[in-house]
N, C-alpha and C positions, 0 to 999 in steps of 0.2 A: 065692343071689340077693341077699339083704340085704347080704352082705359085698361083692359085686360093685358094688352101687349105692353103698355107702359109699365104696369106692375111686374110683368114677367121679366122685362129687361132690367128693371131696377133692383131685382133680388140679388142677394149675395151669390157669387159663383162658387157653390159648394164643391163642384167637381174639379175645380182647378187647383191642383196641388203645387203648381209652380210658384216660385217666389220672385220678388223683385231683385234687382242686381245688388251685389255686395260691393261697396266702395273699395274695400281692401283688395279684392281680386283685380279690379280694373287698375288700381294704383300700381300694383306690382307688374301687371301686364304692360302698362304704358311707361313704367319706371318714372312715375310722376311724383317727384319729391319736392321740387322747388315750388313755393307758394307765394301768392300775392293777394292782397285784400282789395276787393272791388267795390266795397260799400253796399248800400241797399238799392236793389233794383226790383222791378216787376218782372217776374219770370213766367214764361208760358208753362202751364202745368203739364203739358204733354212732353216737356223736356226733362221732367223729373222722373227718373227711371229706377232709382234705387235708394238705399239707406246706408248709413255708416255703421249702425249697430243693430238695427231691428229689421234686417232684410228678411228674416224668417217669419215675421209676424204678418206680412202682407203678401197677397198674390199679385200677379202682373198687372191687374187693373188697379193696384194700390188699395184694394179692399181688405179689411181686417180678416184674417183667417177665422174660421168658425169656432175653433177651440181657444181663441184668445179672448181675454176680458174686453167687453165692449162698452162699459159704463163711461169711460173717458171719451171714447169716440162719440157717443151720443150727446155728451155735454158740449163737446166742441161743435158738433153739427147743429145743435140747438142755438149756440152762440152765433154761428153764421146766419142762421135763419132770422134771428132777432137783430141782425146788423150790428152786433157788438164788435167794436174794433179790437182785434187781437194783435199782439206784437208780431213783428216779422219773424218768419222762420229762419233757420240757419242752414245754408246749403254748402256743400263742397262741389266744385266743378272740375271735370276733366273733359277737355275739348267742348263738345256741344251737349254733354250730358251732366245732369245734376243729381246729387245724392243728399239725402236729408240727414243732417246732424242733430237738429232739434226741430220738432214740429211734424212728426210723422202723421199724427192723428189729424192735424190741420190740413195737411196735403190730402189725406184720404177723404176727409169731409168735403173739401173744396172740389175735388174731382167728382165725388158722388153727387154734389149739388149742381154740377154743370159749370163751375167757374172756369175761366180761361187763363187767368193770371193770378199770381199770388206774390205779395211782397216778401223779399228774402234778403238776408245779409249773406254775401257771397265771398267765399275764399276759393280762388282758383289754384289748382295744382297743375303745373306745366309738365307735359310729357318730355322725358329726356332721351327716350329710346330713338336711335337715329334711323328712323324710317323716313321716306320722302314726305309722307303725310305729316309727320310730326315736325320735321324741319320747317315746312311751309307754315304749319300752325304756330310754331314759336315765332317765326318772322311776322305773322299776322298779329300775334299778341303784342310784340314789341311796337308794331305800327300803331295799334289801337291805344297802347299805353302812352305813346309820345304825342299822338294827335288828339286823343279823346273823342274821335269820331265814332259813330255808331257802326256796328258790325254789318255793313251792307256791301263791302267790297270783297269779292271772293275770287282769289287768284289760285292758279294750279301749278305755277312754275316757281322754282327756287329763285330768289333774288328780285322778284318783281315788286314786292312790298318795299324793298329798299330803293328801287327806282322811283316809286311814288313819293317816298320821303324826300328824295332828291328834288323832285318837282316842287314839293311844298317848300323846301329850303329856298329854291330859286324864286318862288312866288313871294315868300316872306321877304327876301332881299329886295325884290322889285317894289313891294308895297312900302318898305322902309325908305327906299330911295325916292319914291314919287309922292309920298303923303306929306301933308303939312305937319308942323310941329305937334299940334294937339292930337291929331290922329296917330302920329308916329309913337307918341307916348303910350298909347293903348294897344299898339300893334304887337302883341306877344305872339308866340308860335301857334298857340291854340287858335287865336283869332285868324291868323293867316291860313291855318288848315281849314277852318270853316269856310273862308272865302274861296280857297282853292276848290273845295268840294262843291260849293254852290255855283261858282262862276266858270269853272273849267271842267271838272270831272263830270258833273251832271249833264251839261250840254253835249259834250262829246259822247258820253254813254248813251244819251237819247238819240243822237244821230245814228250811232251804230245799231241800236235796237230797231229804229225805224227803217233802216236799210236792210234789215233781216240778214245781215252777214253771218249770224250764228247758224243759219241753215247750211252754210258751207264748212263750218267748223263745229260740228255737233259735240265734240269733246271739250270745247273751250267755253268759258263763261264770257258774258259781256265785258266783265272787268279785265279778263285776259286780252280781249280784243282791244279794249281801251289802252292797256299798257303797250301792246304790240304796235298799234297805229301811232300813238303819241310818241313812242320812242323813235320809230322810223321817220316820222314827220318832223319832229322837233329836235331830235338829237343826231340821228345818223344821216338823214337826208338821202337815203338810198332810193334807187328806182323801185317802184312798187308795181305789183301785178294786180292789186285789188283796187276796186273803185274806179270811177270815171270822173275826171275833172276834180280830183280830190284837193288839189292846190287851191281851187276856187272855193271849195267848201270849207277846207281846214287850212288856214294860213300856216306858213312855215315857222312861225314863232308863237309860242304858247300865249304870250300876253296879247298878241294881235288877235288870236282866236278868241280870247276872253272879251276883248273890246267888241268884236263882231257879234258875239252872242248877246252882249248887253243891249244891242240895237234891235234884236228880234222881238216880235210880239209873242205872247203866250201861246197863241193858237198854232204857231209854227213848230213848237216843240211841246207836245202835250205833257210830257213828264215834268216840265218846268212850271206847269200851272200852279197857282198858289193854293187852290182848294181841292180837297179830296172829300169823297162822300161814301157812305155805307148805309146799309139797312140793318136794323136791330130787331129781331123777333123776341118778344118779351112775354113771359108768363108771370101773372100776378095772383095774389090771393083772391078767392072768390068774392065777388061783390065790390071789389076795390078798383075796378077797371077805370072808371071815370076820374076817381081821385088821383090815380097814378098818371093818367093822361095829363091832368092839369100840372102835376109836379114835373113831369118830363118836359112839358111845353115851356116851362119857365127857364129851362137850360138854354143858354144862348146857341149851343151847337145843334140843338134839335130843331129842324125846320118843319117837320110834319109828324103827326101821330095819328094812327088809325086804329079803331076798335074792330077786330075781325073775328070770324068764327074759325074754329080749328084747334089744333094742338096748342098753339100760342094765342094769347089774348090781344096783344097789341103789336103793331108794326110802326117803328119810328125811323124816319130818314134823318141822318145827321150829316152835317157839313163842317169840316174843320180846316183851318189854315195849315198848309203843309209845312212841316218842320224838316228842312233838308238834312238835318243831322240824324234823323231816324227814318226807318222804313214806314210806309203808310200803315202796314199791319200793326206795327208797334205803337204808332200814335193812336190808332183807332182802338186797339186793345186796352191801352192805358185809360182812354176816356171811358170805355164801357166799364172797366174794372173800378176806376176811381169815382165815377159819377153815377152812371146808370144803375150799376149793381147796388149802389148805396141808397137809392131812392126807396123810401118806405113802401113796403108791401110788394116789391119786386122779388120774385123767387127764382127766376131762371132767365137766361138770355142766350141767344145764338146770333152771331154776327155774320152778315153776308157782305162781302166786299166785291163790287163790280170789277170785272176784267176789262170790258169795254162797254160803252154806253151810247145810246142814240136818243136824242131828245127832240121834241117838237116845240115850236114857239107857242106859248099859251094862247088860246082863242080869246080874243077881246069880247067882253060882254056887250059891247056896243055894236059889234059886227053882225 
């Protein structure tokens, strides 16, 4: 029965006459004419929603229409299965959606085989239509371009990204003033932005998250609350109605807060812990389970591998050092895409990222 259902769901969707999105339609709708080149990045496949020129050839699952030639698709799919390294595809980006300029068959095959990420050369087209959403998006794009931080700060008010840039400017000046000559020579704006994100933004955002303030502001993000609280605490100094004893928790000066956070232990702010973990469900070629287990076990990031019964053949537990410039999901996805999926005889993976965890101390064999 399981095998039958897998075959049923893997068939082409013959009855779906819909097509993927057309880049030109969205470009005109958003008035997205100004472009910037972002280089090569690993892009989540579920963010690729359309095509620049071949949107009529694929349905909304990005599967080739039944009446379109499929020989090229089959060659590309076979190359993926054989782990042949293919060149990055080329994508156009408008906001959080991507459209294929070159590589439609590679996207279709990767989605069909269960891939989560694909390498792509990105050109972003910035929307110029003056809606509130677009104004904030352009501010965010300018913020990311100047700081080169990962896209993890989500603000919903105009002007707030500029306020964060002001914080980074001030932090950069502080570091330049207090660092020795050798460090000062390496303290460019990008380095200061990283340090601000790691030592100021992350700790305060963690405090806000742990305090569950977002329950009282359901339409605001944690980044919004960070901007609001830090602005009133470090800039305006106004009397506040939120929090109890906030001056004891968050000093009135940004650099004093940074110093206080440096003295905390990891367990006091879980989001600042150095390690993240995930579980990877892995399907392999029949009869290759033990060989793949050995190959996976050689990867430094893989801590456990188990051979199991069910739809998937193996379960692996991975642990990686947290990169404060990227989201946990991005770090884990890159590792699975770049390493696990490249292990010989691995055919499919699915990644599970824990939301919260509870652990017991291992039982001693001598007890």
